[in-house]
Residue frames as qw, qx, qy, qz and C-alpha x, y, z in Angstrom:
[[0.837, 0.140, 0.073, 0.524, -204.00, 101.13, 12.67],
 [0.271, -0.795, 0.039, 0.541, -201.37, 103.71, 12.97],
 [0.528, 0.841, -0.088, -0.086, -199.90, 105.75, 10.20],
 [0.864, 0.117, -0.042, 0.488, -196.48, 104.83, 8.78],
 [0.332, -0.843, 0.078, 0.417, -193.69, 107.03, 10.01],
 [0.690, 0.612, 0.052, 0.383, -191.66, 108.77, 7.38],
 [0.569, -0.582, 0.037, 0.580, -188.25, 110.14, 8.15],
 [0.449, 0.853, 0.059, 0.259, -186.94, 113.23, 6.50],
 [0.667, 0.060, -0.200, 0.715, -183.45, 114.55, 6.67],
 [0.243, -0.912, -0.207, 0.257, -183.04, 117.52, 8.93],
 [0.549, 0.727, -0.076, 0.406, -180.95, 120.08, 7.05],
 [0.250, -0.860, 0.343, -0.282, -179.43, 121.35, 10.29],
 [0.833, -0.391, 0.393, -0.007, -178.23, 117.88, 11.40],
 [0.886, 0.290, 0.211, 0.294, -176.39, 117.10, 8.14],
 [0.244, 0.917, -0.221, 0.224, -174.26, 120.23, 8.06],
 [0.762, 0.098, -0.431, 0.473, -170.62, 119.42, 8.96],
 [0.502, -0.843, -0.119, 0.154, -169.52, 120.62, 12.34],
 [0.386, 0.806, -0.328, 0.307, -166.57, 122.96, 12.03],
 [0.864, -0.372, -0.120, 0.317, -163.49, 121.57, 13.79],
 [0.046, -0.959, 0.268, 0.078, -160.83, 124.01, 14.86],
 [0.690, 0.499, -0.487, 0.193, -157.28, 123.14, 13.70],
 [0.847, -0.388, -0.267, 0.247, -155.16, 121.24, 16.24],
 [0.520, -0.452, 0.029, 0.724, -152.29, 123.67, 15.95],
 [0.268, 0.857, 0.019, -0.440, -151.99, 127.01, 14.28],
 [0.819, 0.512, 0.080, 0.248, -150.55, 126.88, 10.78],
 [0.648, -0.273, 0.046, 0.710, -146.85, 127.72, 10.58],
 [0.136, 0.938, 0.075, -0.308, -146.10, 131.32, 9.92],
 [0.686, 0.663, -0.097, 0.282, -143.81, 132.48, 7.15],
 [0.137, 0.774, -0.469, 0.403, -140.18, 132.66, 8.20],
 [0.542, -0.479, 0.596, -0.348, -140.44, 130.01, 10.93],
 [0.970, 0.189, 0.014, -0.154, -140.57, 126.97, 8.66],
 [0.520, -0.510, 0.615, 0.303, -137.53, 124.67, 8.60],
 [0.524, 0.553, -0.466, -0.450, -136.32, 124.19, 5.04],
 [0.989, 0.046, -0.021, -0.141, -136.40, 120.60, 3.87],
 [0.680, 0.491, -0.431, 0.332, -132.65, 120.51, 3.23],
 [0.139, -0.574, 0.559, -0.582, -131.96, 121.53, 6.83],
 [0.831, -0.225, 0.286, -0.420, -134.20, 118.75, 8.11],
 [0.938, 0.282, -0.195, 0.041, -132.42, 116.20, 5.89],
 [0.410, 0.566, -0.529, 0.482, -128.98, 117.31, 7.08],
 [0.428, -0.490, 0.476, -0.592, -130.13, 117.27, 10.70],
 [0.953, -0.066, 0.122, -0.269, -131.47, 113.71, 10.34],
 [0.818, 0.415, -0.334, 0.219, -128.26, 112.56, 8.64],
 [0.112, 0.603, -0.557, 0.561, -126.17, 114.06, 11.44],
 [0.668, -0.367, 0.397, -0.511, -128.27, 112.35, 14.10],
 [0.986, 0.130, -0.053, -0.087, -127.97, 108.99, 12.32],
 [0.604, 0.532, -0.445, 0.391, -124.19, 109.43, 12.02],
 [0.210, -0.569, 0.529, -0.594, -123.91, 110.37, 15.70],
 [0.877, -0.199, 0.227, -0.375, -125.92, 107.29, 16.64],
 [0.921, 0.304, -0.218, 0.113, -123.62, 105.10, 14.55],
 [0.331, 0.606, -0.514, 0.509, -120.49, 106.62, 16.07],
 [0.488, -0.480, 0.475, -0.553, -121.78, 106.10, 19.61],
 [0.974, -0.009, 0.090, -0.209, -122.78, 102.50, 18.81],
 [0.774, 0.466, -0.341, 0.261, -119.35, 101.87, 17.24],
 [0.069, 0.632, -0.540, 0.552, -117.49, 103.36, 20.18],
 [0.609, -0.381, 0.474, -0.509, -119.38, 101.49, 22.89],
 [0.971, 0.084, 0.120, -0.191, -119.68, 98.14, 21.09],
 [0.895, 0.326, -0.044, 0.300, -116.32, 97.91, 19.33],
 [0.577, -0.577, 0.046, 0.576, -114.10, 100.65, 20.68],
 [0.133, -0.421, 0.364, 0.820, -113.64, 102.31, 17.29],
 [0.586, 0.557, -0.004, -0.588, -115.33, 103.29, 14.07],
 [0.314, 0.499, -0.750, -0.300, -112.93, 101.07, 12.05],
 [0.105, -0.046, 0.980, -0.160, -113.84, 97.89, 13.92],
 [0.494, 0.420, 0.518, -0.557, -117.57, 98.65, 13.56],
 [0.534, 0.586, -0.307, -0.527, -117.20, 99.03, 9.78],
 [0.181, 0.327, -0.921, -0.115, -115.36, 95.71, 9.61],
 [0.303, 0.160, 0.854, -0.391, -118.19, 94.09, 11.60],
 [0.564, 0.536, 0.185, -0.600, -120.79, 95.50, 9.21],
 [0.482, 0.561, -0.560, -0.374, -118.78, 94.04, 6.31],
 [0.925, 0.003, -0.326, -0.192, -118.92, 90.58, 7.91],
 [0.423, 0.378, -0.687, 0.454, -115.80, 90.35, 10.07],
 [0.728, -0.592, -0.257, -0.232, -116.49, 88.72, 13.42],
 [0.794, -0.348, -0.117, 0.485, -112.93, 88.48, 14.76],
 [0.187, 0.929, -0.083, 0.309, -110.91, 91.56, 15.52],
 [0.736, -0.050, -0.295, 0.607, -107.31, 91.88, 16.63],
 [0.172, -0.959, -0.040, -0.221, -106.61, 94.63, 19.12],
 [0.227, 0.764, -0.067, -0.601, -104.55, 96.58, 18.51],
 [0.826, 0.542, 0.150, 0.034, -104.24, 96.16, 14.75],
 [0.559, 0.585, -0.290, 0.511, -100.89, 97.94, 14.91],
 [0.687, -0.710, -0.105, 0.117, -98.75, 98.01, 18.02],
 [0.270, 0.805, -0.412, 0.331, -95.69, 100.07, 18.80],
 [0.893, -0.281, -0.272, 0.224, -93.10, 98.09, 20.71],
 [0.341, -0.917, 0.121, 0.169, -90.87, 101.09, 21.32],
 [0.400, 0.770, -0.485, 0.111, -87.10, 101.44, 21.01],
 [0.906, -0.367, 0.210, 0.031, -84.82, 98.52, 21.89],
 [0.132, -0.702, 0.650, 0.258, -81.18, 97.53, 21.59],
 [0.616, 0.358, -0.650, -0.265, -79.92, 94.89, 19.20],
 [0.425, 0.080, -0.886, 0.169, -80.63, 91.41, 20.56],
 [0.329, -0.102, 0.513, -0.786, -83.19, 92.58, 23.17],
 [0.205, -0.302, -0.913, -0.181, -86.13, 90.31, 23.93],
 [0.314, -0.077, 0.189, -0.927, -89.56, 91.81, 24.62],
 [0.005, 0.363, 0.931, -0.036, -92.79, 90.23, 25.80],
 [0.306, 0.071, -0.004, -0.949, -96.02, 91.90, 24.74],
 [0.360, 0.300, 0.855, -0.223, -99.61, 90.81, 24.23],
 [0.251, -0.002, -0.514, -0.820, -102.20, 90.77, 21.47],
 [0.413, 0.234, 0.699, -0.535, -105.94, 90.38, 22.04],
 [0.181, -0.111, -0.737, -0.641, -108.42, 88.84, 19.60],
 [0.406, 0.181, 0.502, -0.742, -112.11, 89.56, 20.21],
 [0.033, 0.234, 0.907, 0.347, -114.94, 87.40, 18.84],
 [0.349, 0.156, 0.149, -0.912, -118.04, 89.45, 17.97],
 [0.462, 0.009, -0.723, -0.513, -119.71, 86.44, 16.36],
 [0.760, -0.282, 0.097, -0.578, -122.42, 84.11, 17.65],
 [0.991, -0.041, -0.121, 0.027, -120.29, 80.96, 17.59],
 [0.634, -0.632, 0.306, 0.324, -116.86, 80.05, 19.01],
 [0.587, 0.759, -0.280, 0.027, -113.79, 80.73, 16.89],
 [0.885, -0.322, 0.154, 0.298, -110.62, 78.69, 17.10],
 [0.166, 0.886, -0.423, -0.091, -107.23, 80.33, 16.66],
 [0.997, 0.034, 0.033, 0.059, -105.17, 77.46, 15.29],
 [0.778, -0.075, 0.081, 0.619, -101.76, 79.04, 14.77],
 [0.015, 0.953, -0.045, -0.298, -99.63, 82.07, 14.03],
 [0.781, 0.210, 0.208, 0.551, -96.97, 82.94, 11.50],
 [0.069, -0.919, 0.071, 0.380, -94.63, 85.86, 10.93],
 [0.638, 0.747, -0.184, 0.039, -92.12, 86.93, 8.32],
 [0.283, 0.613, -0.660, 0.329, -89.16, 86.06, 10.54],
 [0.712, -0.217, -0.648, 0.163, -88.19, 83.67, 13.30],
 [0.193, 0.239, -0.419, 0.855, -87.96, 86.61, 15.69],
 [0.510, -0.221, 0.147, -0.818, -91.55, 86.37, 16.92],
 [0.274, -0.106, -0.955, 0.030, -93.23, 83.60, 18.87],
 [0.555, -0.343, -0.018, -0.758, -96.87, 83.45, 20.02],
 [0.086, 0.063, -0.947, 0.305, -97.71, 81.24, 22.98],
 [0.402, 0.196, 0.595, -0.667, -100.99, 79.70, 24.07],
 [0.627, 0.342, -0.294, -0.635, -102.11, 78.35, 20.71],
 [0.172, -0.430, -0.565, -0.683, -104.36, 76.75, 19.66],
 [0.050, 0.219, 0.594, -0.773, -107.10, 78.50, 21.62],
 [0.022, -0.590, -0.735, -0.333, -110.87, 78.83, 21.36],
 [0.039, -0.013, 0.172, -0.984, -112.41, 82.30, 21.65],
 [0.133, 0.489, 0.835, -0.215, -116.02, 82.10, 22.93],
 [0.100, 0.677, 0.483, 0.547, -118.80, 84.14, 21.31],
 [0.245, -0.914, -0.126, -0.298, -118.67, 87.69, 22.66],
 [0.738, -0.609, 0.097, 0.273, -115.37, 86.90, 24.39],
 [0.348, 0.857, -0.376, 0.060, -111.73, 87.60, 23.82],
 [0.936, -0.184, -0.002, 0.301, -108.38, 85.84, 24.09],
 [0.021, -0.939, 0.340, 0.051, -105.01, 87.38, 24.87],
 [0.940, 0.186, -0.082, 0.274, -101.84, 85.88, 23.44],
 [0.445, -0.770, 0.276, 0.366, -98.36, 86.48, 24.75],
 [0.729, 0.655, -0.039, 0.193, -95.89, 87.40, 22.04],
 [0.635, -0.563, 0.234, 0.475, -92.12, 87.20, 22.44],
 [0.526, 0.844, -0.038, 0.091, -90.15, 89.51, 20.15],
 [0.723, -0.376, 0.220, 0.536, -86.41, 89.13, 19.62],
 [0.283, 0.927, -0.081, -0.232, -84.86, 92.18, 17.97],
 [0.893, 0.291, 0.069, 0.336, -82.20, 91.49, 15.37],
 [0.604, -0.341, 0.088, 0.715, -78.86, 93.06, 14.63],
 [0.292, 0.491, 0.381, 0.727, -80.07, 95.55, 12.02],
 [0.134, -0.412, -0.350, 0.831, -80.23, 99.09, 13.39],
 [0.158, -0.054, -0.351, -0.921, -83.13, 101.29, 12.36],
 [0.646, -0.024, 0.090, -0.757, -86.86, 101.03, 11.98],
 [0.069, -0.056, 0.996, -0.030, -88.24, 97.58, 12.80],
 [0.648, 0.126, 0.020, -0.751, -91.53, 96.22, 11.41],
 [0.043, 0.049, -0.991, -0.115, -93.00, 92.73, 11.49],
 [0.651, -0.097, -0.152, -0.737, -96.48, 91.31, 10.89],
 [0.222, -0.043, 0.947, -0.230, -98.02, 88.42, 12.81],
 [0.572, -0.038, -0.448, -0.686, -100.85, 86.53, 11.13],
 [0.417, -0.070, 0.790, -0.443, -103.20, 84.52, 13.35],
 [0.337, -0.002, -0.793, -0.508, -104.85, 81.65, 11.49],
 [0.487, 0.007, 0.527, -0.697, -108.45, 80.84, 12.45],
 [0.244, 0.223, 0.935, 0.131, -111.13, 78.30, 11.63],
 [0.327, 0.763, 0.387, -0.401, -113.42, 81.17, 10.54],
 [0.634, 0.295, 0.443, 0.561, -112.68, 81.33, 6.82],
 [0.171, 0.880, 0.263, 0.356, -113.95, 84.91, 6.37],
 [0.326, -0.932, 0.136, -0.088, -111.74, 86.15, 9.22],
 [0.796, -0.370, 0.333, 0.346, -108.49, 84.29, 8.55],
 [0.608, -0.162, -0.488, 0.605, -105.81, 85.41, 8.86],
 [0.257, -0.948, -0.188, 0.006, -106.00, 88.15, 11.48],
 [0.636, 0.416, -0.158, 0.631, -103.03, 90.51, 11.17],
 [0.434, -0.869, -0.077, 0.226, -101.11, 92.50, 13.77],
 [0.555, 0.654, -0.171, 0.485, -98.37, 94.91, 12.76],
 [0.653, -0.648, -0.083, 0.383, -95.56, 95.36, 15.29],
 [0.455, 0.755, -0.059, 0.469, -93.41, 98.43, 14.78],
 [0.611, -0.743, -0.004, 0.273, -90.44, 99.75, 16.68],
 [0.306, 0.873, -0.356, 0.129, -86.90, 101.02, 16.53],
 [0.924, -0.192, -0.060, 0.325, -83.66, 99.08, 16.99],
 [0.027, 0.947, -0.306, 0.093, -80.62, 101.00, 18.25],
 [0.634, 0.431, -0.584, 0.267, -77.01, 99.91, 18.51],
 [0.750, -0.368, -0.453, 0.312, -75.45, 98.37, 21.60]]
């Protein structure tokens, strides 16, 4: 018969192998303070948001409205119609964009006076699409600054009504 084999630990084999550091430790004076890193990250996040807002919605304001739940957006929200004489009639357009995942129906429009008429209603705006409405404006007899608001009524409760401010100037004949 053969003798049993006994194993003993080799003191050389159990010593840890020194591993050199992957990169040299930072030297004094070259470290970035934590507050600088935080500000840099915040600026990069803000820049990313601004770029996303500009390319997706065309403005920071529309992106904030989207984040708050609005899916319909009137463009422009305020529109200058210029200077016109008393009694002039102007045709302009208003666009409503649907950023939602389902169709939105624009069922009507109202204004504070009988001097504005929107045509092409009712209309369905597809998801990701837009609809342009023709608006006829009849300027009254009052000379001076002119301002009217059109409200577009929709079947999307959270987004109704959508408002457009029309501003201009009326001059005498």
